[in-house]
MARDOSE-109592 format. One record per residue: residue number from 1; x, y, z of N, C-alpha, C, O, CB in turn. Coordinates in steps of 0.05 Angstrom, whole numbers, plus 5000, padded with zeros to 4 digits. Glycine has a CB too. Layout:
BEGIN
  resi   n.X   n.Y   n.Z  ca.X  ca.Y  ca.Z   c.X   c.Y   c.Z   o.X   o.Y   o.Z  cb.X  cb.Y  cb.Z
   NUM     X     Y     Z     X     Y     Z     X     Y     Z     X     Y     Z     X     Y     Z
...
***
This chain:
BEGIN
  resi   n.X   n.Y   n.Z  ca.X  ca.Y  ca.Z   c.X   c.Y   c.Z   o.X   o.Y   o.Z  cb.X  cb.Y  cb.Z
     1  1445  9239  6752  1432  9257  6777  1398  9257  6771  1387  9264  6750  1446  9293  6776
     2  1388  9249  6792  1357  9255  6784  1349  9282  6807  1354  9286  6830  1334  9223  6789
     3  1333  9298  6784  1320  9321  6802  1295  9318  6815  1276  9310  6802  1316  9345  6785
     4  1292  9322  6833  1271  9318  6851  1263  9351  6870  1277  9368  6882  1282  9290  6872
     5  1231  9347  6864  1221  9372  6882  1201  9364  6903  1180  9353  6897  1207  9396  6865
     6  1207  9368  6923  1188  9367  6945  1170  9390  6952  1181  9409  6963  1202  9361  6967
     7  1143  9391  6948  1124  9407  6960  1107  9398  6985  1089  9382  6986  1107  9413  6940
     8  1121  9414  7004  1107  9407  7030  1106  9428  7046  1125  9444  7044  1120  9385  7046
     9  1085  9433  7065  1082  9461  7074  1083  9457  7110  1083  9476  7126  1050  9477  7059
    10  1084  9427  7117  1091  9417  7139  1122  9415  7133  1135  9409  7112  1074  9390  7146
    11  1128  9422  7158  1163  9424  7161  1171  9397  7168  1191  9389  7156  1176  9445  7187
    12  1160  9381  7185  1169  9356  7187  1158  9338  7162  1178  9329  7152  1161  9346  7214
    13  1143  9331  7152  1138  9312  7125  1151  9321  7116  1156  9305  7098  1116  9308  7108
    14  1172  9349  7109  1181  9354  7092  1214  9342  7097  1225  9331  7078  1173  9382  7086
    15  1225  9344  7116  1250  9328  7124  1246  9310  7132  1266  9299  7141  1265  9336  7140
    16  1219  9293  7133  1217  9264  7133  1232  9255  7108  1253  9241  7106  1187  9254  7133
    17  1215  9268  7088  1218  9262  7058  1246  9264  7044  1255  9254  7023  1200  9280  7044
    18  1256  9283  7066  1287  9288  7050  1307  9260  7067  1328  9250  7060  1304  9331  7060
    19  1296  9256  7083  1311  9227  7100  1304  9208  7082  1320  9195  7069  1299  9216  7134
    20  1283  9205  7081  1279  9181  7052  1289  9177  7034  1297  9157  7022  1263  9180  7038
    21  1288  9206  7028  1306  9204  6995  1339  9200  6996  1353  9195  6976  1303  9240  6976
    22  1350  9203  7021  1368  9200  7021  1388  9175  7030  1412  9169  7026  1369  9218  7028
    23  1363  9162  7045  1360  9131  7057  1360  9121  7030  1374  9101  7025  1331  9121  7078
    24  1345  9134  7008  1339  9109  6985  1368  9107  6973  1379  9087  6966  1312  9116  6957
    25  1380  9141  6972  1400  9138  6955  1427  9125  6957  1444  9120  6940  1404  9158  6950
    26  1426  9119  6992  1454  9091  6993  1441  9066  6995  1454  9047  7001  1479  9091  7024
    27  1414  9063  6990  1409  9040  6994  1408  9032  6963  1409  9008  6959  1384  9036  7012
    28  1406  9041  6950  1401  9037  6909  1426  9057  6894  1423  9061  6869  1359  9056  6894
    29  1444  9067  6904  1464  9082  6886  1453  9093  6874  1460  9090  6851  1479  9071  6871
    30  1433  9112  6878  1423  9142  6863  1437  9168  6871  1450  9171  6892  1393  9148  6870
    31  1434  9183  6854  1440  9207  6865  1414  9229  6855  1404  9230  6833  1472  9215  6856
    32  1409  9243  6878  1396  9269  6880  1396  9284  6880  1411  9290  6898  1390  9275  6888
    33  1388  9311  6866  1395  9343  6872  1357  9346  6881  1337  9342  6867  1413  9368  6836
    34  1359  9353  6907  1334  9351  6922  1327  9385  6928  1344  9397  6941  1339  9330  6954
    35  1306  9399  6919  1295  9424  6922  1265  9424  6938  1245  9413  6932  1293  9435  6894
    36  1271  9441  6959  1240  9433  6973  1221  9464  6972  1229  9487  6979  1246  9419  7015
    37  1209  9460  6968  1181  9492  6971  1156  9476  6987  1145  9453  6988  1163  9508  6928
    38  1153  9504  6999  1130  9494  7021  1107  9508  7015  1093  9517  7033  1136  9498  7052
    39  1101  9511  6988  1077  9517  6978  1070  9516  6951  1086  9530  6939  1071  9538  6986
    40  1049  9503  6933  1047  9507  6903  1053  9528  6890  1063  9527  6867  1026  9505  6896
    41  1048  9553  6904  1053  9576  6885  1085  9575  6883  1095  9581  6861  1041  9607  6897
    42  1098  9567  6901  1122  9577  6909  1135  9558  6878  1151  9569  6864  1134  9570  6946
    43  1127  9534  6873  1143  9521  6854  1131  9523  6830  1145  9518  6810  1148  9495  6859
    44  1101  9532  6825  1094  9538  6797  1109  9559  6789  1123  9558  6768  1066  9544  6793
    45  1107  9585  6807  1121  9613  6797  1149  9609  6791  1158  9627  6777  1121  9637  6819
    46  1168  9585  6799  1192  9577  6785  1198  9563  6771  1222  9561  6765  1205  9573  6794
    47  1177  9547  6758  1179  9520  6739  1185  9530  6715  1174  9549  6705  1154  9502  6735
    48  1213  9506  6701  1214  9512  6677  1228  9492  6668  1249  9495  6655  1223  9536  6671
    49  1213  9461  6678  1216  9438  6672  1236  9433  6675  1251  9426  6658  1210  9431  6653
    50  1242  9438  6707  1275  9425  6713  1274  9405  6722  1297  9395  6722  1294  9436  6731
    51  1250  9385  6735  1251  9369  6748  1241  9339  6745  1218  9340  6736  1245  9379  6764
    52  1246  9323  6747  1250  9291  6742  1221  9280  6755  1204  9266  6745  1281  9276  6759
    53  1222  9291  6779  1199  9276  6796  1196  9297  6815  1214  9309  6827  1207  9246  6811
    54  1168  9301  6819  1147  9326  6832  1135  9306  6861  1117  9290  6858  1112  9337  6803
    55  1148  9309  6888  1125  9298  6918  1108  9322  6926  1117  9341  6938  1144  9288  6953
    56  1087  9320  6918  1062  9337  6919  1051  9334  6943  1038  9314  6944  1041  9331  6898
    57  1052  9346  6963  1028  9352  6981  1000  9368  6971  1000  9390  6958  1040  9370  7003
    58  0976  9354  6979  0951  9357  6967  0940  9387  6975  0933  9406  6961  0932  9334  6977
    59  0942  9382  7008  0933  9408  7018  0947  9428  7026  0959  9422  7047  0919  9405  7035
    60  0952  9446  7018  0964  9470  7028  0951  9495  7025  0930  9495  7012  0987  9473  7019
    61  0959  9514  7034  0955  9542  7044  0944  9561  7025  0923  9574  7030  0978  9553  7053
    62  0962  9563  6998  0957  9585  6982  0955  9575  6951  0948  9589  6932  0977  9606  6987
    63  0961  9555  6951  0958  9539  6921  0964  9506  6931  0986  9495  6933  0987  9552  6893
    64  0935  9496  6935  0943  9462  6937  0946  9454  6909  0941  9462  6887  0917  9441  6951
    65  0960  9428  6922  0980  9403  6904  0961  9403  6880  0973  9411  6859  0983  9364  6920
    66  0932  9395  6876  0925  9397  6849  0922  9419  6828  0924  9415  6804  0907  9388  6850
    67  0917  9437  6838  0914  9464  6828  0942  9469  6817  0944  9470  6792  0904  9486  6851
    68  0963  9472  6830  0995  9464  6819  1005  9453  6801  1020  9461  6783  1006  9450  6831
    69  0993  9424  6807  0992  9403  6787  0987  9413  6760  1001  9415  6740  0972  9382  6794
    70  0959  9420  6765  0944  9424  6738  0967  9452  6716  0968  9453  6692  0904  9440  6749
    71  0979  9467  6732  0991  9493  6722  1014  9479  6714  1020  9484  6691  0995  9520  6743
    72  1033  9460  6728  1051  9453  6715  1048  9427  6696  1068  9413  6696  1069  9452  6733
    73  1029  9418  6681  1024  9395  6667  1020  9414  6641  1024  9404  6619  1000  9374  6679
    74  1008  9448  6644  1012  9457  6620  1037  9463  6603  1033  9470  6580  1002  9474  6623
    75  1063  9461  6611  1080  9465  6608  1097  9444  6607  1117  9447  6593  1082  9479  6618
    76  1093  9420  6621  1107  9395  6622  1098  9377  6633  1096  9373  6657  1127  9395  6630
    77  1090  9357  6610  1084  9325  6611  1095  9304  6619  1086  9281  6622  1081  9317  6593
    78  1128  9315  6625  1141  9286  6632  1141  9288  6667  1136  9269  6681  1179  9280  6617
    79  1144  9305  6673  1151  9307  6702  1139  9283  6713  1116  9278  6705  1139  9334  6716
    80  1148  9269  6729  1132  9251  6752  1119  9259  6773  1135  9271  6788  1147  9235  6765
    81  1096  9259  6781  1081  9270  6798  1077  9247  6815  1067  9227  6804  1058  9284  6787
    82  1082  9245  6839  1070  9231  6861  1056  9244  6889  1070  9247  6909  1089  9214  6868
    83  1032  9251  6890  1016  9259  6915  1020  9246  6942  1016  9222  6944  0989  9257  6911
    84  1027  9261  6960  1027  9263  6989  1006  9271  6998  1000  9295  6998  1045  9280  6999
    85  0989  9252  7007  0955  9266  7025  0950  9249  7049  0964  9229  7056  0919  9261  7004
    86  0924  9261  7064  0920  9241  7083  0893  9225  7068  0884  9203  7077  0914  9256  7114
    87  0880  9240  7042  0867  9219  7045  0859  9203  7016  0858  9217  6997  0845  9228  7062
    88  0855  9180  7013  0858  9164  6994  0833  9173  6963  0838  9163  6941  0855  9131  7011
    89  0813  9187  6965  0803  9199  6948  0812  9224  6930  0798  9235  6913  0787  9201  6959
    90  0833  9229  6937  0851  9252  6920  0868  9229  6896  0874  9237  6873  0880  9272  6946
    91  0873  9205  6904  0883  9184  6885  0871  9192  6855  0885  9196  6835  0872  9152  6895
    92  0842  9191  6858  0819  9195  6829  0825  9209  6812  0827  9204  6787  0793  9204  6831
    93  0829  9239  6829  0825  9271  6821  0861  9258  6807  0858  9255  6782  0821  9307  6856
    94  0880  9252  6813  0902  9253  6805  0905  9240  6778  0928  9238  6769  0915  9243  6824
    95  0885  9232  6765  0885  9222  6746  0884  9236  6718  0895  9230  6697  0870  9209  6750
    96  0867  9259  6725  0871  9286  6711  0900  9301  6708  0907  9318  6693  0854  9305  6724
    97  0910  9291  6725  0937  9308  6712  0957  9284  6710  0981  9288  6712  0951  9336  6735
    98  0948  9262  6705  0967  9243  6697  0987  9236  6720  1011  9231  6714  0981  9253  6673
    99  0979  9235  6745  1000  9232  6765  1003  9199  6766  0987  9183  6759  0990  9246  6795
   100  1029  9194  6777  1046  9167  6776  1018  9148  6797  1002  9131  6790  1088  9170  6794
   101  1023  9162  6827  1014  9148  6847  1008  9170  6870  1008  9194  6868  1034  9126  6854
   102  1002  9154  6890  1001  9177  6915  1009  9158  6939  1008  9133  6941  0966  9194  6920
   103  1018  9178  6957  1032  9158  6990  1013  9170  7003  1006  9192  6994  1069  9164  7008
   104  0999  9160  7027  0983  9162  7042  1004  9176  7072  1024  9164  7081  0967  9132  7042
   105  0993  9201  7084  1006  9204  7115  0993  9188  7139  0970  9178  7142  1004  9235  7124
   106  1009  9188  7150  1038  9185  7158  1052  9168  7133  1040  9150  7121  1041  9168  7190
   107  1076  9177  7129  1085  9160  7108  1100  9137  7108  1122  9144  7100  1097  9173  7095
   108  1101  9121  7110  1122  9104  7114  1150  9096  7093  1150  9101  7069  1107  9083  7119
   109  1167  9088  7104  1190  9086  7087  1186  9065  7057  1193  9067  7034  1215  9074  7108
   110  1172  9047  7071  1173  9015  7051  1151  9033  7029  1161  9036  7006  1153  8973  7071
   111  1124  9046  7035  1108  9053  7017  1125  9075  7000  1128  9073  6975  1082  9062  7030
   112  1133  9088  7011  1153  9117  6996  1174  9100  6980  1183  9111  6960  1174  9142  7025
   113  1182  9082  6983  1209  9065  6966  1195  9052  6949  1202  9049  6925  1230  9041  6983
   114  1169  9040  6959  1156  9026  6929  1149  9048  6910  1155  9048  6886  1125  9007  6934
   115  1134  9067  6923  1132  9089  6894  1151  9104  6879  1146  9114  6857  1117  9112  6899
   116  1181  9104  6894  1196  9116  6888  1213  9103  6866  1223  9114  6847  1205  9123  6908
   117  1214  9079  6873  1214  9052  6856  1202  9055  6822  1215  9053  6801  1194  9029  6874
   118  1171  9060  6826  1155  9057  6802  1167  9090  6786  1173  9091  6762  1116  9054  6811
   119  1168  9108  6801  1176  9134  6787  1195  9135  6772  1194  9143  6749  1180  9152  6801
   120  1225  9124  6792  1249  9121  6772  1251  9105  6747  1266  9109  6728  1268  9113  6784
   121  1229  9083  6754  1221  9065  6724  1220  9066  6705  1231  9057  6685  1206  9058  6718
   122  1191  9089  6714  1180  9104  6693  1194  9119  6673  1188  9119  6649  1166  9120  6702
   123  1222  9136  6688  1233  9153  6682  1258  9150  6657  1264  9164  6638  1240  9159  6705
   124  1271  9116  6671  1286  9103  6650  1270  9089  6622  1280  9084  6600  1300  9082  6664
   125  1247  9085  6631  1230  9065  6609  1221  9084  6594  1215  9071  6574  1205  9045  6618
   126  1216  9106  6590  1195  9125  6574  1218  9125  6562  1241  9120  6567  1179  9154  6584
   127  1201  9136  6535  1213  9145  6505  1236  9178  6517  1229  9198  6530  1175  9157  6477
   128  1257  9172  6510  1276  9193  6507  1268  9212  6488  1281  9232  6487  1301  9184  6502
   129  1254  9209  6474  1250  9230  6450  1230  9253  6458  1205  9253  6456  1237  9213  6421
   130  1245  9272  6467  1236  9298  6478  1240  9326  6457  1262  9333  6447  1254  9302  6507
   131  1216  9341  6453  1226  9369  6442  1216  9382  6459  1199  9373  6473  1220  9381  6416
   132  1228  9411  6460  1223  9438  6475  1209  9456  6450  1219  9461  6428  1254  9453  6488
   133  1187  9463  6459  1164  9474  6447  1163  9509  6453  1153  9515  6475  1137  9456  6460
   134  1171  9529  6436  1177  9553  6452  1143  9553  6449  1129  9537  6437  1201  9582  6438
   135  1132  9579  6468  1099  9588  6471  1101  9611  6484  1123  9619  6492  1079  9568  6489
   136  1080  9625  6488  1075  9658  6501  1094  9647  6525  1098  9623  6530  1034  9670  6511
   137  1103  9665  6538  1107  9660  6567  1125  9641  6572  1122  9632  6595  1085  9653  6580
   138  1149  9630  6554  1165  9609  6560  1154  9576  6540  1138  9574  6521  1161  9608  6597
   139  1168  9559  6551  1183  9537  6535  1157  9515  6550  1144  9516  6570  1224  9530  6544
   140  1159  9493  6526  1137  9466  6540  1159  9448  6533  1172  9451  6512  1099  9456  6523
   141  1164  9429  6551  1179  9403  6541  1151  9384  6539  1134  9381  6556  1206  9389  6567
   142  1152  9371  6513  1138  9346  6505  1151  9321  6497  1170  9319  6481  1123  9352  6485
   143  1140  9303  6509  1151  9274  6495  1138  9273  6463  1116  9283  6459  1138  9244  6515
   144  1148  9264  6449  1139  9267  6421  1116  9243  6421  1097  9249  6406  1166  9261  6397
   145  1114  9223  6432  1104  9200  6439  1080  9202  6453  1064  9183  6456  1122  9188  6453
   146  1076  9235  6464  1040  9240  6470  1025  9257  6448  1001  9264  6449  1034  9258  6500
   147  1041  9263  6432  1031  9282  6406  1018  9266  6392  1029  9246  6384  1051  9296  6387
   148  0990  9274  6385  0969  9256  6363  0967  9265  6335  0961  9252  6315  0937  9255  6372
   149  0972  9296  6338  0988  9309  6308  0989  9338  6306  0976  9350  6323  0972  9300  6280
   150  0999  9349  6291  1009  9371  6292  0988  9397  6266  0995  9396  6242  1043  9363  6287
   151  0969  9415  6273  0963  9428  6254  0975  9452  6255  0985  9466  6273  0940  9429  6250
   152  0971  9455  6228  0981  9486  6215  0958  9503  6208  0938  9497  6195  1001  9484  6186
   153  0964  9518  6217  0942  9542  6215  0949  9573  6214  0943  9590  6231  0924  9540  6239
   154  0964  9577  6187  0982  9599  6174  1004  9592  6188  1014  9570  6186  0973  9631  6176
   155  1014  9614  6204  1043  9612  6221  1043  9609  6243  1061  9615  6259  1058  9631  6222
   156  1018  9595  6248  1015  9584  6275  1013  9545  6265  1005  9533  6245  0981  9601  6294
   157  1025  9534  6296  1034  9502  6290  1006  9495  6318  1004  9512  6335  1082  9491  6301
   158  0993  9480  6319  0975  9474  6340  0986  9444  6343  0979  9429  6325  0941  9479  6333
   159  1002  9433  6365  1005  9405  6378  0982  9396  6392  0977  9407  6414  1028  9404  6397
   160  0965  9377  6382  0948  9355  6398  0962  9338  6402  0976  9324  6387  0925  9344  6386
   161  0959  9341  6438  0971  9322  6455  0952  9309  6469  0929  9314  6465  0989  9331  6472
   162  0963  9288  6491  0949  9268  6506  0935  9289  6525  0913  9282  6535  0969  9242  6521
   163  0949  9320  6533  0942  9328  6556  0930  9356  6548  0926  9374  6564  0965  9327  6575
   164  0925  9359  6518  0915  9386  6512  0925  9395  6487  0938  9378  6476  0923  9405  6532
   165  0923  9419  6473  0932  9435  6458  0951  9452  6464  0951  9467  6483  0917  9444  6451
   166  0972  9450  6442  0987  9467  6449  0998  9484  6423  1006  9472  6404  1007  9454  6465
   167  0997  9519  6424  1006  9527  6403  1036  9545  6405  1044  9557  6425  0985  9540  6392
   168  1049  9543  6378  1068  9553  6377  1068  9563  6352  1050  9557  6336  1087  9540  6385
   169  1095  9585  6345  1096  9592  6311  1119  9581  6305  1140  9576  6317  1097  9625  6300
   170  1108  9578  6274  1135  9565  6263  1131  9553  6234  1113  9562  6220  1146  9540  6283
   171  1142  9539  6227  1133  9525  6193  1127  9501  6202  1137  9495  6223  1158  9522  6165
   172  1106  9477  6184  1103  9459  6189  1132  9439  6178  1137  9418  6190  1077  9457  6179
   173  1146  9446  6160  1163  9442  6144  1189  9440  6166  1198  9418  6169  1162  9463  6120
   174  1199  9457  6179  1214  9453  6209  1207  9435  6224  1225  9419  6227  1214  9473  6226
   175  1181  9429  6239  1172  9416  6256  1172  9391  6243  1178  9372  6258  1149  9425  6266
   176  1167  9386  6222  1177  9352  6205  1201  9352  6201  1208  9329  6206  1167  9343  6173
   177  1222  9368  6195  1255  9358  6199  1260  9354  6224  1275  9334  6227  1279  9379  6191
   178  1251  9367  6251  1255  9362  6270  1244  9331  6281  1256  9315  6295  1249  9384  6281
   179  1219  9330  6270  1206  9304  6281  1220  9274  6258  1210  9251  6255  1163  9311  6278
   180  1235  9281  6249  1244  9258  6224  1254  9236  6235  1266  9240  6256  1267  9268  6202
   181  1253  9215  6228  1252  9189  6244  1239  9178  6266  1244  9158  6280  1272  9185  6250
   182  1218  9195  6268  1198  9191  6296  1173  9190  6290  1156  9200  6304  1198  9213  6318
   183  1168  9176  6267  1134  9167  6262  1120  9176  6260  1098  9169  6268  1121  9156  6272
   184  1126  9199  6247  1110  9221  6239  1110  9229  6214  1133  9237  6208  1115  9242  6252
   185  1086  9229  6188  1082  9233  6170  1057  9253  6155  1034  9251  6162  1085  9215  6168
   186  1066  9269  6136  1047  9287  6130  1023  9279  6115  1024  9273  6091  1059  9306  6118
   187  0997  9278  6130  0972  9270  6112  0961  9286  6099  0941  9278  6088  0953  9259  6125
   188  0967  9312  6094  0956  9336  6074  0980  9360  6080  1003  9354  6088  0918  9349  6083
   189  0973  9383  6074  0986  9409  6072  0986  9413  6100  1006  9425  6110  0971  9433  6054
   190  0966  9403  6117  0960  9424  6149  0969  9408  6165  0981  9415  6185  0929  9434  6161
   191  0962  9377  6159  0968  9356  6182  0995  9335  6182  0998  9317  6166  0945  9339  6182
   192  1015  9342  6207  1035  9317  6207  1019  9302  6226  1011  9316  6244  1068  9321  6216
   193  1012  9277  6226  1010  9260  6240  1027  9238  6256  1047  9228  6245  0998  9255  6230
   194  1017  9229  6284  1040  9215  6289  1021  9184  6288  1000  9180  6300  1059  9226  6320
   195  1035  9167  6272  1031  9140  6259  1016  9117  6283  1001  9098  6281  1064  9127  6247
   196  1034  9133  6312  1032  9113  6333  1002  9115  6335  0996  9093  6345  1049  9119  6361
   197  0977  9133  6329  0963  9134  6341  0939  9141  6319  0919  9154  6323  0971  9149  6362
   198  0946  9128  6293  0926  9123  6273  0912  9098  6284  0923  9079  6296  0939  9119  6243
   199  0884  9101  6277  0871  9082  6286  0863  9065  6264  0866  9041  6266  0850  9092  6300
   200  0854  9078  6242  0849  9058  6220  0847  9090  6197  0850  9114  6201  0813  9031  6226
   201  0836  9066  6164  0837  9087  6156  0821  9074  6134  0824  9053  6122  0862  9100  6153
   202  0793  9104  6132  0772  9105  6117  0765  9121  6107  0772  9143  6113  0756  9101  6123
   203  0746  9116  6084  0745  9146  6071  0763  9167  6062  0758  9191  6060  0736  9160  6085
   204  0786  9153  6057  0804  9173  6049  0809  9187  6072  0814  9210  6066  0796  9190  6029
   205  0809  9181  6103  0822  9203  6122  0825  9179  6150  0811  9159  6153  0796  9239  6128
   206  0845  9189  6165  0858  9177  6187  0846  9178  6210  0850  9198  6224  0880  9186  6191
   207  0835  9164  6217  0827  9167  6246  0845  9166  6272  0859  9148  6281  0810  9146  6249
   208  0842  9190  6279  0867  9192  6297  0847  9206  6330  0838  9228  6336  0898  9220  6277
   209  0848  9184  6341  0837  9193  6371  0808  9210  6369  0802  9232  6379  0862  9216  6387
   210  0791  9192  6349  0766  9205  6349  0764  9230  6322  0743  9240  6315  0762  9217  6380
   211  0784  9234  6315  0784  9254  6294  0797  9247  6275  0821  9240  6276  0791  9279  6301
   212  0775  9250  6244  0787  9242  6219  0795  9254  6201  0780  9266  6186  0777  9230  6209
   213  0821  9254  6200  0842  9278  6184  0841  9271  6157  0853  9250  6152  0876  9280  6194
   214  0827  9286  6132  0832  9287  6109  0861  9273  6102  0881  9278  6116  0828  9313  6103
   215  0862  9257  6081  0889  9250  6068  0893  9264  6047  0879  9251  6032  0892  9222  6060
   216  0904  9285  6030  0906  9291  6009  0910  9267  5988  0918  9244  5992  0923  9308  6012
   217  0903  9279  5963  0915  9253  5940  0939  9256  5933  0947  9238  5918  0902  9250  5912
   218  0956  9276  5938  0981  9277  5928  0993  9268  5954  1014  9255  5950  0991  9304  5916
   219  0985  9271  5980  1005  9247  5998  0995  9225  6012  1002  9214  6033  1018  9260  6021
   220  0974  9219  5992  0959  9191  6003  0977  9163  6000  0974  9143  6015  0928  9185  5983
   221  0993  9164  5981  1003  9138  5971  1037  9136  5993  1044  9116  6005  1009  9141  5929
   222  1050  9162  5991  1070  9161  6019  1057  9156  6046  1067  9139  6061  1085  9189  6023
   223  1040  9167  6051  1028  9163  6083  1026  9132  6084  1039  9118  6099  0994  9180  6091
   224  1007  9123  6064  1004  9091  6064  1022  9078  6070  1020  9062  6089  0999  9079  6043
   225  1044  9081  6054  1066  9069  6059  1082  9066  6076  1094  9046  6082  1076  9072  6048
   226  1082  9091  6086  1091  9098  6116  1077  9085  6136  1089  9071  6152  1088  9128  6123
   227  1047  9088  6137  1039  9076  6162  1041  9039  6156  1042  9023  6176  1003  9090  6169
   228  1043  9029  6128  1042  9001  6134  1077  8988  6141  1084  8967  6153  1025  8986  6104
   229  1094  9009  6127  1115  9005  6152  1116  8997  6179  1123  8977  6191  1124  9022  6157
   230  1101  9026  6189  1101  9026  6220  1090  9003  6233  1099  8989  6251  1086  9047  6231
   231  1059  9001  6213  1044  8984  6230  1064  8951  6228  1066  8938  6249  1008  8982  6215
   232  1075  8941  6207  1093  8921  6198  1117  8920  6230  1124  8900  6243  1110  8934  6162
   233  1124  8948  6233  1151  8937  6256  1135  8934  6276  1145  8915  6289  1180  8960  6266
   234  1111  8943  6290  1100  8936  6314  1092  8911  6316  1097  8898  6336  1081  8951  6320
   235  1079  8901  6296  1079  8871  6294  1095  8858  6297  1089  8838  6309  1074  8862  6279
   236  1122  8860  6288  1148  8844  6293  1150  8835  6317  1170  8822  6324  1171  8857  6288
***
């Protein structure tokens, strides 16, 4: 069952998208759980990382689709967002919130089904390694592959990710155990590094997305062995 939200303030288009989804279900033997919202603020206020795909209108009365997507991305890096819009220029802005695609109004079934194919394909092919992280006011769903590294500052853990930083309380040891077997390795007492994002080792530091993370003398050997194994597996 794929959970899909439609966020559309024009009733005609909301009904049309529902009809297209039902047609797609019949043609492709999929099952959808569909929820409809009439404005961006409605989905944001009730959002708890419960959807797989969001079909988001851009222009709405109270909260436009871009603003709603920005709020959703703060707590969910994984949901697939497709914008429904009258103007193609919104597609460029969509990259800022990692939107998969956009569909121009008036919407044709062919164009819609092609975008939906891509959305479902992304869902099924993406890494299924998801962690839930407690934050102030709720939880965040984060794909492990999107984490660059985790930094420990006292009792605060800072997750540096593709879509920004997330803070949570906890112990680095517990996070290390949670991410065991997921290609993370401690560079020093304060950093747990995703080997996937290490660009090079230089001057006793691991370069991760432009940042030099110091490797402590005590952990350097183990880190280099783990990194060598990981690079060897990637090259195979």
